[in-house]
N, C-alpha and C positions, 0 to 999 in steps of 0.2 A: 555261208550260213553257219557252218560248224564253228568257225572262228568266233563269230558273234556270240554263240551259246557258251563257248568256252570262256570268253571275256566276262559275260554276265556271271558265270559261276565263280570266276576269280574274284570279282568285286564282292559277291556275297560272302566268299570265304574271308576276304580282308575285313569286311564289316563285322563278321562273327568274332574276330580276334580282338576287337575293341571291347573294353570292360569299363564300367562306370566305377569311379572312386570318389570318396569324399574324405577331406581332412577336417577334423573337428576337435574342439575342446569339450571335455565332459565336465560339468559342474561337480562340485563335491557332493557327498552323499546327502547332506542336509538340504541343499538347494534342490537336488534331483527329486528327493521325496516330496518336497513342497510342490514342485512343478507337476509331478504325477498326480498329486491330490487336486491341484487346480484343474488339470485336464479332465479328471473324473467329475469334478463339480460342474464344469462347463458342459460335459457330455450329458449329465443328468438334466441340466437346464435346457439345452437346445438340441439334443440328439447327436448322432454320429457326425464326426468330421474326420478328414484324412489323417491328421496327425495325432489322433486320440491315443494311439498305442506306441508312438515313437518315443525313443529314449531321449531324455533331455540333453541338449547339446548346443554349442555355438558353431555354426558352419564357417570354416575358413576358406575352403576351396572345394569345388565340385568339377570333375572333369572326366573325360574318356581317354583311355590310353591303350595302345596295342599291348596285349598281355605279354608279348615277348620283351617289352621294355620295363617290366615290373621290377626286376633286380636293379636296374638303373635308378628307378624311382626310389627304392629302398636305400640305395647307396647315398643318393643326394639328400634324402630326408634325414638320414643318420648324420651326415656331415652338417646339414643346416641346424638341426636341433642341438647338436653338441656345442654350438656356439651361443645357445640361448640360456638365459638365467631365469629361474622360476619367478613368478610374479603373482600378485593378488588381483582378482577380478571382483568388482563391486556391483551387485545387482540392486536396482533401486526402482521399485514401483512398476505399475502396469502401463503399457502403451499399446497402440494399435496402428497397423497399416490399413488404410481404408480399402474397401472391397472394390477391386477392378475385375470384371468378368468372374465374379464369385470366388475371388481369391484373397479375401481379407484375412488379416492375421492379428491375433491377440497374443501379446508376448510380455516377458519381463525385460525391462530396459537395462542396459549395461551403463553404469555411471562413468567408468573410465575406459570408454570404447576406443580412445586414441591408440592405446597399446595394441588392441586387437586389430584395428585397421592397419597399423604398421606391420603387424605379423602377416595379415592377408596380403599386403602389398609385396613384402619380401618373398612370401611363398609363391605368388604369381610369377615373380622374376625367376625363381628357382625352377618352377614348372615349365616356363616358356624357354628359358635359355639353357638350363642344364639337362632337364628331363626331355625337353623338346616336345612338349604338349602343344599341338597346333591350336592356334587361336580359336578356330571353329569348334574345337573340342573342350574348350575351357569356358565353363558357365560363369556368368556374373553372380557374385555373392552380394546379398543384401547387407544393410547396416547391421553390425553385430547385435544379436539379441538371442534370447532363449524362448523358443516358441511354446505357447500353451495350446493355441488352436490355429490351424492353418487351413486354407481352402474354405473359409467361412463366407457364405453368401451374406447379403446385406442384413437379412433378418437375424441370422446367427451372430454376425458381428455386433449388431445393435444389442442383442441379448448379452453378449460378453461384456460390452461397455457398461450395461446396467448392472451386471453381476459384480464386476471388479471396480466400479467407480469409487466406492467408499472404502475399499480395502487398501491397506498400506502393506508394503513388504520391502524389507531391506536386509541384505546379507552379503557375505563375501566368501570366496573360496580360493585356494591356491591352485595355480596352474604350473605343473612340472613335466607335462608331456603333451604330445599331439597324438591323436588316434586316427589311424587310416582305416576307412571302411571300404569294402569291395562288394559289388553286387554279385551274388552267387547265381547258380543255375536255376534256383527256385524264385529268382527275382527279388530276393531279400538282401538288404545291406547287412554285412556281418563284419566284425572286427578282423582285419587282416594282420595288422601289426601296430604296436605302440612305440613311439619314439620319445625317449626321455631326455630332458634337458640335463646339462652337466654344469 
């Protein structure tokens, strides 16, 4: 019986050592300010939604990793980003992922998303092979986009479609770094490190 209790304690300890990370691209200041304004406009129209206060971004990877492997993560992200060349991302108009189980999304579409999909694919290889993130700890990332509203039920998603239907938006911004976020003890994601391209 004592062995069994010790084993459960060890498992709990192991799980506590895993931390959530996200790798993302931050849009330029002009695009970020516009996205924040659209988030506020949507909140005024349909009330609170989960991403109303989130920082504008494009998610490249989301995963859990043993905290003891963090330095290995830093090393491989440094190595990977040192081989990347800065590029432009073009944002073009509004789009929507339909609501499934009250998880609809209103977002700004990425026009040249192939570059970002390629980046996501390479990052997944680095995370799996070099950093050794287990498949069960690597979350699937959606089509590249900049979220305005996430977790929208059908009524809120319909309201967002009505709100943005006749609006047009196009802009671009340079990408010269990846940003690593880490979930802290207060359960908030905070910037852990930035990895600049060379």
